[in-house]
C-alpha positions, 0 to 999 in steps of 0.5 A: 552702752559703755563709757570710756574712762579717761585718766590723766597720767599725772593725776594717776601717778600722784594718786599712786604715790600717795597710796604707796606712801600711806600703805608704807606708813600703815605697815611701819606704824608711822602714820603721823610722821614725815617720810624719811629719805629711806621711805622716799627711796623705798617708795620710788623702788616700790613704784617700779616693782609694782609696775613690773608686776613680777608676781611678788606679793605686796608685802614681798614687794615692800620688803624688796623696796626697803632692801633697795632703799637700804642699798641706796642709802649705803651707796650715798656714804662717802668712800673711805680714803685710801691710805697714803703710801710713802716711797 
């Protein structure tokens, strides 16, 4: 007789978030530190990459997630003002 396992989606998301955070801390050697904004961006990107199941290794997905996080941080920088032109 088999039983069906029911998992609350919200709980599963919380568990996955914590797992990804812990994994990232272990791989970067920052297990006791709070996640930086870069880490948070990478965690969000990694969630999407893992959900897409695109055939990358876990380490490859983590590397891509941090590349995405770096691009997101770069996009947050204010644009340089254009030089004023005189008539």
